[in-house]
Structures are given as C-alpha cells and as structure tokens.
PDB file as gemmi writes it, atoms N, CA and C in Angstrom:
CRYST1    1.000    1.000    1.000  90.00  90.00  90.00 P 1                      
ATOM      1  N   UNK A   1     104.347 133.610  70.134  1.00  0.00           N  
ATOM      2  CA  UNK A   1     105.025 133.447  68.877  1.00  0.00           C  
ATOM      3  C   UNK A   1     104.821 132.019  68.392  1.00  0.00           C  
ATOM      4  N   UNK A   2     104.544 131.860  67.106  1.00  0.00           N  
ATOM      5  CA  UNK A   2     104.323 130.558  66.503  1.00  0.00           C  
ATOM      6  C   UNK A   2     105.338 130.353  65.395  1.00  0.00           C  
ATOM      7  N   UNK A   3     105.978 129.189  65.396  1.00  0.00           N  
ATOM      8  CA  UNK A   3     106.910 128.826  64.333  1.00  0.00           C  
ATOM      9  C   UNK A   3     106.453 127.521  63.730  1.00  0.00           C  
ATOM     10  N   UNK A   4     106.503 127.398  62.424  1.00  0.00           N  
ATOM     11  CA  UNK A   4     106.214 126.131  61.779  1.00  0.00           C  
ATOM     12  C   UNK A   4     107.502 125.323  61.733  1.00  0.00           C  
ATOM     13  N   UNK A   5     107.403 124.039  62.028  1.00  0.00           N  
ATOM     14  CA  UNK A   5     108.580 123.190  62.122  1.00  0.00           C  
ATOM     15  C   UNK A   5     108.587 122.183  60.970  1.00  0.00           C  
ATOM     16  N   UNK A   6     109.650 122.174  60.171  1.00  0.00           N  
ATOM     17  CA  UNK A   6     109.875 121.174  59.128  1.00  0.00           C  
ATOM     18  C   UNK A   6     108.684 120.927  58.202  1.00  0.00           C  
ATOM     19  N   UNK A   7     107.956 121.949  57.851  1.00  0.00           N  
ATOM     20  CA  UNK A   7     106.818 121.827  56.935  1.00  0.00           C  
ATOM     21  C   UNK A   7     105.778 120.802  57.390  1.00  0.00           C  
ATOM     22  N   UNK A   8     105.661 120.572  58.670  1.00  0.00           N  
ATOM     23  CA  UNK A   8     104.636 119.678  59.204  1.00  0.00           C  
ATOM     24  C   UNK A   8     103.586 120.532  59.886  1.00  0.00           C  
ATOM     25  N   UNK A   9     102.558 119.896  60.377  1.00  0.00           N  
ATOM     26  CA  UNK A   9     101.515 120.625  61.079  1.00  0.00           C  
ATOM     27  C   UNK A   9     101.849 120.821  62.552  1.00  0.00           C  
ATOM     28  N   UNK A  10     102.978 120.325  62.992  1.00  0.00           N  
ATOM     29  CA  UNK A  10     103.400 120.490  64.376  1.00  0.00           C  
ATOM     30  C   UNK A  10     103.842 121.939  64.611  1.00  0.00           C  
ATOM     31  N   UNK A  11     103.288 122.536  65.641  1.00  0.00           N  
ATOM     32  CA  UNK A  11     103.626 123.919  65.964  1.00  0.00           C  
ATOM     33  C   UNK A  11     104.577 123.964  67.150  1.00  0.00           C  
ATOM     34  N   UNK A  12     105.458 124.916  67.108  1.00  0.00           N  
ATOM     35  CA  UNK A  12     106.331 125.165  68.249  1.00  0.00           C  
ATOM     36  C   UNK A  12     105.837 126.467  68.877  1.00  0.00           C  
ATOM     37  N   UNK A  13     105.248 126.357  70.052  1.00  0.00           N  
ATOM     38  CA  UNK A  13     104.666 127.509  70.726  1.00  0.00           C  
ATOM     39  C   UNK A  13     105.424 127.820  71.996  1.00  0.00           C  
ATOM     40  N   UNK A  14     105.431 129.076  72.365  1.00  0.00           N  
ATOM     41  CA  UNK A  14     106.012 129.486  73.647  1.00  0.00           C  
ATOM     42  C   UNK A  14     104.865 129.670  74.636  1.00  0.00           C  
ATOM     43  N   UNK A  15     104.915 128.919  75.717  1.00  0.00           N  
ATOM     44  CA  UNK A  15     103.866 128.946  76.727  1.00  0.00           C  
ATOM     45  C   UNK A  15     104.324 129.724  77.945  1.00  0.00           C  
ATOM     46  N   UNK A  16     103.376 130.285  78.689  1.00  0.00           N  
ATOM     47  CA  UNK A  16     101.942 130.321  78.427  1.00  0.00           C  
ATOM     48  C   UNK A  16     101.624 131.237  77.246  1.00  0.00           C  
ATOM     49  N   UNK A  17     100.505 130.944  76.593  1.00  0.00           N  
ATOM     50  CA  UNK A  17     100.085 131.746  75.455  1.00  0.00           C  
ATOM     51  C   UNK A  17      98.565 131.849  75.417  1.00  0.00           C  
ATOM     52  N   UNK A  18      98.079 132.923  74.865  1.00  0.00           N  
ATOM     53  CA  UNK A  18      96.647 133.091  74.683  1.00  0.00           C  
ATOM     54  C   UNK A  18      96.273 132.345  73.404  1.00  0.00           C  
ATOM     55  N   UNK A  19      95.356 131.386  73.503  1.00  0.00           N  
ATOM     56  CA  UNK A  19      94.991 130.555  72.364  1.00  0.00           C  
ATOM     57  C   UNK A  19      93.536 130.781  71.998  1.00  0.00           C  
ATOM     58  N   UNK A  20      93.273 130.868  70.706  1.00  0.00           N  
ATOM     59  CA  UNK A  20      91.919 131.119  70.215  1.00  0.00           C  
ATOM     60  C   UNK A  20      91.381 129.864  69.544  1.00  0.00           C  
ATOM     61  N   UNK A  21      90.201 129.451  69.989  1.00  0.00           N  
ATOM     62  CA  UNK A  21      89.467 128.344  69.387  1.00  0.00           C  
ATOM     63  C   UNK A  21      88.290 128.939  68.628  1.00  0.00           C  
ATOM     64  N   UNK A  22      87.991 128.397  67.485  1.00  0.00           N  
ATOM     65  CA  UNK A  22      86.810 128.817  66.727  1.00  0.00           C  
ATOM     66  C   UNK A  22      85.805 127.682  66.832  1.00  0.00           C  
ATOM     67  N   UNK A  23      84.587 127.985  67.296  1.00  0.00           N  
ATOM     68  CA  UNK A  23      83.544 126.964  67.373  1.00  0.00           C  
ATOM     69  C   UNK A  23      82.407 127.354  66.446  1.00  0.00           C  
ATOM     70  N   UNK A  24      81.787 126.347  65.882  1.00  0.00           N  
ATOM     71  CA  UNK A  24      80.649 126.552  64.990  1.00  0.00           C  
ATOM     72  C   UNK A  24      79.506 125.700  65.526  1.00  0.00           C  
ATOM     73  N   UNK A  25      78.348 126.336  65.702  1.00  0.00           N  
ATOM     74  CA  UNK A  25      77.191 125.630  66.220  1.00  0.00           C  
ATOM     75  C   UNK A  25      75.927 126.150  65.561  1.00  0.00           C  
ATOM     76  N   UNK A  26      74.853 125.373  65.686  1.00  0.00           N  
ATOM     77  CA  UNK A  26      73.580 125.831  65.157  1.00  0.00           C  
ATOM     78  C   UNK A  26      73.142 127.052  65.940  1.00  0.00           C  
ATOM     79  N   UNK A  27      72.499 127.978  65.243  1.00  0.00           N  
ATOM     80  CA  UNK A  27      72.225 129.293  65.838  1.00  0.00           C  
ATOM     81  C   UNK A  27      71.339 129.256  67.073  1.00  0.00           C  
ATOM     82  N   UNK A  28      70.547 128.203  67.253  1.00  0.00           N  
ATOM     83  CA  UNK A  28      69.656 128.178  68.419  1.00  0.00           C  
ATOM     84  C   UNK A  28      70.373 127.828  69.715  1.00  0.00           C  
ATOM     85  N   UNK A  29      71.607 127.355  69.636  1.00  0.00           N  
ATOM     86  CA  UNK A  29      72.353 127.011  70.846  1.00  0.00           C  
ATOM     87  C   UNK A  29      73.058 128.239  71.429  1.00  0.00           C  
ATOM     88  N   UNK A  30      73.239 128.208  72.732  1.00  0.00           N  
ATOM     89  CA  UNK A  30      73.815 129.331  73.467  1.00  0.00           C  
ATOM     90  C   UNK A  30      75.326 129.128  73.655  1.00  0.00           C  
ATOM     91  N   UNK A  31      76.116 129.801  72.841  1.00  0.00           N  
ATOM     92  CA  UNK A  31      77.579 129.662  72.896  1.00  0.00           C  
ATOM     93  C   UNK A  31      78.137 130.145  74.230  1.00  0.00           C  
ATOM     94  N   UNK A  32      77.530 131.144  74.824  1.00  0.00           N  
ATOM     95  CA  UNK A  32      78.006 131.653  76.113  1.00  0.00           C  
ATOM     96  C   UNK A  32      77.826 130.599  77.214  1.00  0.00           C  
ATOM     97  N   UNK A  33      76.724 129.888  77.175  1.00  0.00           N  
ATOM     98  CA  UNK A  33      76.479 128.816  78.145  1.00  0.00           C  
ATOM     99  C   UNK A  33      77.476 127.678  77.931  1.00  0.00           C  
ATOM    100  N   UNK A  34      77.730 127.323  76.682  1.00  0.00           N  
ATOM    101  CA  UNK A  34      78.702 126.271  76.365  1.00  0.00           C  
ATOM    102  C   UNK A  34      80.084 126.662  76.880  1.00  0.00           C  
ATOM    103  N   UNK A  35      80.479 127.908  76.650  1.00  0.00           N  
ATOM    104  CA  UNK A  35      81.793 128.380  77.106  1.00  0.00           C  
ATOM    105  C   UNK A  35      81.887 128.330  78.625  1.00  0.00           C  
ATOM    106  N   UNK A  36      80.842 128.763  79.290  1.00  0.00           N  
ATOM    107  CA  UNK A  36      80.841 128.765  80.759  1.00  0.00           C  
ATOM    108  C   UNK A  36      80.957 127.342  81.302  1.00  0.00           C  
ATOM    109  N   UNK A  37      80.231 126.403  80.688  1.00  0.00           N  
ATOM    110  CA  UNK A  37      80.304 124.992  81.101  1.00  0.00           C  
ATOM    111  C   UNK A  37      81.698 124.418  80.861  1.00  0.00           C  
ATOM    112  N   UNK A  38      82.296 124.769  79.746  1.00  0.00           N  
ATOM    113  CA  UNK A  38      83.589 124.217  79.358  1.00  0.00           C  
ATOM    114  C   UNK A  38      84.726 124.804  80.179  1.00  0.00           C  
ATOM    115  N   UNK A  39      84.741 126.117  80.320  1.00  0.00           N  
ATOM    116  CA  UNK A  39      85.868 126.791  80.955  1.00  0.00           C  
ATOM    117  C   UNK A  39      85.715 126.950  82.463  1.00  0.00           C  
ATOM    118  N   UNK A  40      84.528 126.732  82.990  1.00  0.00           N  
ATOM    119  CA  UNK A  40      84.247 126.804  84.428  1.00  0.00           C  
ATOM    120  C   UNK A  40      84.885 128.042  85.067  1.00  0.00           C  
ATOM    121  N   UNK A  41      85.893 127.871  85.905  1.00  0.00           N  
ATOM    122  CA  UNK A  41      86.533 128.990  86.608  1.00  0.00           C  
ATOM    123  C   UNK A  41      87.638 129.659  85.797  1.00  0.00           C  
ATOM    124  N   UNK A  42      87.991 129.096  84.677  1.00  0.00           N  
ATOM    125  CA  UNK A  42      89.050 129.642  83.828  1.00  0.00           C  
ATOM    126  C   UNK A  42      88.574 130.941  83.167  1.00  0.00           C  
ATOM    127  N   UNK A  43      89.456 131.917  83.102  1.00  0.00           N  
ATOM    128  CA  UNK A  43      89.123 133.158  82.406  1.00  0.00           C  
ATOM    129  C   UNK A  43      89.152 132.914  80.912  1.00  0.00           C  
ATOM    130  N   UNK A  44      88.196 133.514  80.219  1.00  0.00           N  
ATOM    131  CA  UNK A  44      88.114 133.377  78.765  1.00  0.00           C  
ATOM    132  C   UNK A  44      87.374 134.569  78.190  1.00  0.00           C  
ATOM    133  N   UNK A  45      87.482 134.732  76.894  1.00  0.00           N  
ATOM    134  CA  UNK A  45      86.665 135.713  76.182  1.00  0.00           C  
ATOM    135  C   UNK A  45      85.943 134.976  75.066  1.00  0.00           C  
ATOM    136  N   UNK A  46      84.761 135.446  74.755  1.00  0.00           N  
ATOM    137  CA  UNK A  46      83.985 134.872  73.660  1.00  0.00           C  
ATOM    138  C   UNK A  46      83.473 136.020  72.802  1.00  0.00           C  
ATOM    139  N   UNK A  47      83.564 135.817  71.498  1.00  0.00           N  
ATOM    140  CA  UNK A  47      83.118 136.852  70.574  1.00  0.00           C  
ATOM    141  C   UNK A  47      82.447 136.186  69.382  1.00  0.00           C  
ATOM    142  N   UNK A  48      81.266 136.669  69.043  1.00  0.00           N  
ATOM    143  CA  UNK A  48      80.567 136.153  67.871  1.00  0.00           C  
ATOM    144  C   UNK A  48      81.357 136.544  66.622  1.00  0.00           C  
ATOM    145  N   UNK A  49      81.532 135.587  65.716  1.00  0.00           N  
ATOM    146  CA  UNK A  49      82.281 135.853  64.489  1.00  0.00           C  
ATOM    147  C   UNK A  49      81.341 136.159  63.334  1.00  0.00           C  
ATOM    148  N   UNK A  50      80.587 135.136  62.908  1.00  0.00           N  
ATOM    149  CA  UNK A  50      79.673 135.370  61.787  1.00  0.00           C  
ATOM    150  C   UNK A  50      78.620 134.284  61.712  1.00  0.00           C  
ATOM    151  N   UNK A  51      77.609 134.541  60.892  1.00  0.00           N  
ATOM    152  CA  UNK A  51      76.559 133.567  60.610  1.00  0.00           C  
ATOM    153  C   UNK A  51      76.842 132.936  59.256  1.00  0.00           C  
ATOM    154  N   UNK A  52      76.382 131.696  59.086  1.00  0.00           N  
ATOM    155  CA  UNK A  52      76.522 131.048  57.785  1.00  0.00           C  
ATOM    156  C   UNK A  52      75.595 131.737  56.787  1.00  0.00           C  
ATOM    157  N   UNK A  53      75.845 131.545  55.522  1.00  0.00           N  
ATOM    158  CA  UNK A  53      75.024 132.193  54.493  1.00  0.00           C  
ATOM    159  C   UNK A  53      73.568 131.737  54.578  1.00  0.00           C  
ATOM    160  N   UNK A  54      73.343 130.515  55.032  1.00  0.00           N  
ATOM    161  CA  UNK A  54      71.975 130.007  55.175  1.00  0.00           C  
ATOM    162  C   UNK A  54      71.327 130.484  56.474  1.00  0.00           C  
ATOM    163  N   UNK A  55      72.148 130.988  57.395  1.00  0.00           N  
ATOM    164  CA  UNK A  55      71.639 131.442  58.685  1.00  0.00           C  
ATOM    165  C   UNK A  55      71.455 130.324  59.694  1.00  0.00           C  
ATOM    166  N   UNK A  56      71.819 129.102  59.326  1.00  0.00           N  
ATOM    167  CA  UNK A  56      71.631 127.958  60.211  1.00  0.00           C  
ATOM    168  C   UNK A  56      72.713 127.872  61.291  1.00  0.00           C  
ATOM    169  N   UNK A  57      73.920 128.308  60.981  1.00  0.00           N  
ATOM    170  CA  UNK A  57      75.053 128.170  61.892  1.00  0.00           C  
ATOM    171  C   UNK A  57      75.638 129.527  62.264  1.00  0.00           C  
ATOM    172  N   UNK A  58      76.246 129.563  63.448  1.00  0.00           N  
ATOM    173  CA  UNK A  58      76.948 130.756  63.916  1.00  0.00           C  
ATOM    174  C   UNK A  58      78.315 130.325  64.426  1.00  0.00           C  
ATOM    175  N   UNK A  59      79.329 131.137  64.141  1.00  0.00           N  
ATOM    176  CA  UNK A  59      80.663 130.828  64.647  1.00  0.00           C  
ATOM    177  C   UNK A  59      81.052 131.846  65.716  1.00  0.00           C  
ATOM    178  N   UNK A  60      81.870 131.376  66.644  1.00  0.00           N  
ATOM    179  CA  UNK A  60      82.352 132.197  67.757  1.00  0.00           C  
ATOM    180  C   UNK A  60      83.837 131.947  67.940  1.00  0.00           C  
ATOM    181  N   UNK A  61      84.539 132.950  68.433  1.00  0.00           N  
ATOM    182  CA  UNK A  61      85.933 132.809  68.832  1.00  0.00           C  
ATOM    183  C   UNK A  61      85.982 132.756  70.347  1.00  0.00           C  
ATOM    184  N   UNK A  62      86.636 131.723  70.860  1.00  0.00           N  
ATOM    185  CA  UNK A  62      86.846 131.564  72.301  1.00  0.00           C  
ATOM    186  C   UNK A  62      88.336 131.652  72.556  1.00  0.00           C  
ATOM    187  N   UNK A  63      88.748 132.538  73.447  1.00  0.00           N  
ATOM    188  CA  UNK A  63      90.171 132.696  73.761  1.00  0.00           C  
ATOM    189  C   UNK A  63      90.408 132.473  75.243  1.00  0.00           C  
ATOM    190  N   UNK A  64      91.526 131.826  75.550  1.00  0.00           N  
ATOM    191  CA  UNK A  64      91.917 131.608  76.932  1.00  0.00           C  
ATOM    192  C   UNK A  64      93.431 131.425  77.005  1.00  0.00           C  
ATOM    193  N   UNK A  65      93.969 131.629  78.174  1.00  0.00           N  
ATOM    194  CA  UNK A  65      95.404 131.437  78.392  1.00  0.00           C  
ATOM    195  C   UNK A  65      95.658 129.958  78.662  1.00  0.00           C  
ATOM    196  N   UNK A  66      96.563 129.360  77.874  1.00  0.00           N  
ATOM    197  CA  UNK A  66      96.929 127.960  78.084  1.00  0.00           C  
ATOM    198  C   UNK A  66      98.380 127.884  78.551  1.00  0.00           C  
ATOM    199  N   UNK A  67      98.645 126.953  79.466  1.00  0.00           N  
ATOM    200  CA  UNK A  67      99.966 126.848  80.084  1.00  0.00           C  
ATOM    201  C   UNK A  67     100.926 125.945  79.328  1.00  0.00           C  
ATOM    202  N   UNK A  68     100.367 124.988  78.566  1.00  0.00           N  
ATOM    203  CA  UNK A  68     101.221 124.046  77.842  1.00  0.00           C  
ATOM    204  C   UNK A  68     100.432 123.382  76.724  1.00  0.00           C  
ATOM    205  N   UNK A  69     101.124 122.580  75.935  1.00  0.00           N  
ATOM    206  CA  UNK A  69     100.533 121.926  74.786  1.00  0.00           C  
ATOM    207  C   UNK A  69      99.434 120.945  75.185  1.00  0.00           C  
ATOM    208  N   UNK A  70      99.642 120.212  76.256  1.00  0.00           N  
ATOM    209  CA  UNK A  70      98.629 119.247  76.711  1.00  0.00           C  
ATOM    210  C   UNK A  70      97.335 119.944  77.101  1.00  0.00           C  
ATOM    211  N   UNK A  71      97.458 121.065  77.779  1.00  0.00           N  
ATOM    212  CA  UNK A  71      96.268 121.819  78.181  1.00  0.00           C  
ATOM    213  C   UNK A  71      95.535 122.353  76.954  1.00  0.00           C  
ATOM    214  N   UNK A  72      96.273 122.872  75.996  1.00  0.00           N  
ATOM    215  CA  UNK A  72      95.677 123.393  74.750  1.00  0.00           C  
ATOM    216  C   UNK A  72      94.899 122.297  74.023  1.00  0.00           C  
ATOM    217  N   UNK A  73      95.499 121.127  73.915  1.00  0.00           N  
ATOM    218  CA  UNK A  73      94.857 120.006  73.224  1.00  0.00           C  
ATOM    219  C   UNK A  73      93.672 119.455  74.011  1.00  0.00           C  
ATOM    220  N   UNK A  74      93.775 119.446  75.324  1.00  0.00           N  
ATOM    221  CA  UNK A  74      92.692 118.961  76.175  1.00  0.00           C  
ATOM    222  C   UNK A  74      91.435 119.831  76.015  1.00  0.00           C  
ATOM    223  N   UNK A  75      91.616 121.127  75.981  1.00  0.00           N  
ATOM    224  CA  UNK A  75      90.486 122.036  75.788  1.00  0.00           C  
ATOM    225  C   UNK A  75      89.863 121.797  74.414  1.00  0.00           C  
ATOM    226  N   UNK A  76      90.705 121.632  73.406  1.00  0.00           N  
ATOM    227  CA  UNK A  76      90.211 121.353  72.058  1.00  0.00           C  
ATOM    228  C   UNK A  76      89.354 120.087  72.056  1.00  0.00           C  
ATOM    229  N   UNK A  77      89.835 119.036  72.689  1.00  0.00           N  
ATOM    230  CA  UNK A  77      89.092 117.768  72.733  1.00  0.00           C  
ATOM    231  C   UNK A  77      87.777 117.916  73.491  1.00  0.00           C  
ATOM    232  N   UNK A  78      87.789 118.673  74.566  1.00  0.00           N  
ATOM    233  CA  UNK A  78      86.567 118.912  75.339  1.00  0.00           C  
ATOM    234  C   UNK A  78      85.531 119.633  74.490  1.00  0.00           C  
ATOM    235  N   UNK A  79      85.963 120.661  73.770  1.00  0.00           N  
ATOM    236  CA  UNK A  79      85.050 121.380  72.885  1.00  0.00           C  
ATOM    237  C   UNK A  79      84.542 120.468  71.769  1.00  0.00           C  
ATOM    238  N   UNK A  80      85.427 119.680  71.219  1.00  0.00           N  
ATOM    239  CA  UNK A  80      85.085 118.779  70.112  1.00  0.00           C  
ATOM    240  C   UNK A  80      84.026 117.753  70.524  1.00  0.00           C  
ATOM    241  N   UNK A  81      84.044 117.331  71.775  1.00  0.00           N  
ATOM    242  CA  UNK A  81      83.104 116.320  72.265  1.00  0.00           C  
ATOM    243  C   UNK A  81      81.747 116.901  72.646  1.00  0.00           C  
ATOM    244  N   UNK A  82      81.652 118.220  72.747  1.00  0.00           N  
ATOM    245  CA  UNK A  82      80.388 118.835  73.162  1.00  0.00           C  
ATOM    246  C   UNK A  82      79.321 118.563  72.099  1.00  0.00           C  
ATOM    247  N   UNK A  83      78.174 118.082  72.520  1.00  0.00           N  
ATOM    248  CA  UNK A  83      77.112 117.663  71.592  1.00  0.00           C  
ATOM    249  C   UNK A  83      76.544 118.797  70.749  1.00  0.00           C  
ATOM    250  N   UNK A  84      76.588 120.021  71.236  1.00  0.00           N  
ATOM    251  CA  UNK A  84      75.990 121.135  70.496  1.00  0.00           C  
ATOM    252  C   UNK A  84      76.965 121.823  69.558  1.00  0.00           C  
ATOM    253  N   UNK A  85      78.239 121.499  69.651  1.00  0.00           N  
ATOM    254  CA  UNK A  85      79.251 122.109  68.783  1.00  0.00           C  
ATOM    255  C   UNK A  85      79.430 121.233  67.553  1.00  0.00           C  
ATOM    256  N   UNK A  86      79.266 121.827  66.363  1.00  0.00           N  
ATOM    257  CA  UNK A  86      79.417 121.080  65.114  1.00  0.00           C  
ATOM    258  C   UNK A  86      80.884 120.939  64.724  1.00  0.00           C  
ATOM    259  N   UNK A  87      81.658 122.024  64.850  1.00  0.00           N  
ATOM    260  CA  UNK A  87      83.060 122.033  64.452  1.00  0.00           C  
ATOM    261  C   UNK A  87      83.880 122.861  65.422  1.00  0.00           C  
ATOM    262  N   UNK A  88      85.141 122.463  65.596  1.00  0.00           N  
ATOM    263  CA  UNK A  88      86.114 123.240  66.385  1.00  0.00           C  
ATOM    264  C   UNK A  88      87.344 123.414  65.518  1.00  0.00           C  
ATOM    265  N   UNK A  89      87.815 124.627  65.425  1.00  0.00           N  
ATOM    266  CA  UNK A  89      89.035 124.901  64.664  1.00  0.00           C  
ATOM    267  C   UNK A  89      90.048 125.523  65.589  1.00  0.00           C  
TER     268      UNK A  89                                                      
END                                                                             
C-alpha cells in the first residue's frame, strides 16, 4: 500500500513490499545480464516493456521484494550508476 504524505514526493510504504523499477537502455545491451549482475542472489522478475519510437532504446520492468526504504533506494542508486542504463524510474 502506498500513501502520499503532505503533497510531497515522500512516500509512506509498508515493508516488505514488491517494488518495480523501470530501466531504459539502448537496445543492443542485455537487460537480463544487467539484472543478474545487479540482483545477484536476490529473486527478481524482468519484463520487456516497450521500444522507443526510433527503435534505439528499450525499457524493462524489474521487480523485487524490498525489506525497507534504505534497501529500495540502494537498489535504485545501483541501477542508476550502471554504465549501460540510460534512465531509472
């Protein structure tokens, strides 16, 4: 369950929760390999979302169970730092 707090971007989440990250990368990169490197032994699911209109980029949804806010943010930062990922949402 997600609640918005005081019209800010701060979320109040109940943990543990399944969290979905959206990654966007150039189509020649292997999103499954990136997910495996990032999540290592952690269980996750990956699903292709769509291609950009130009066909240059592909987006994927990555989902995993997170135990707390710090873990959720840490995974986001790890994905954000990956050289082959253009954007993380």
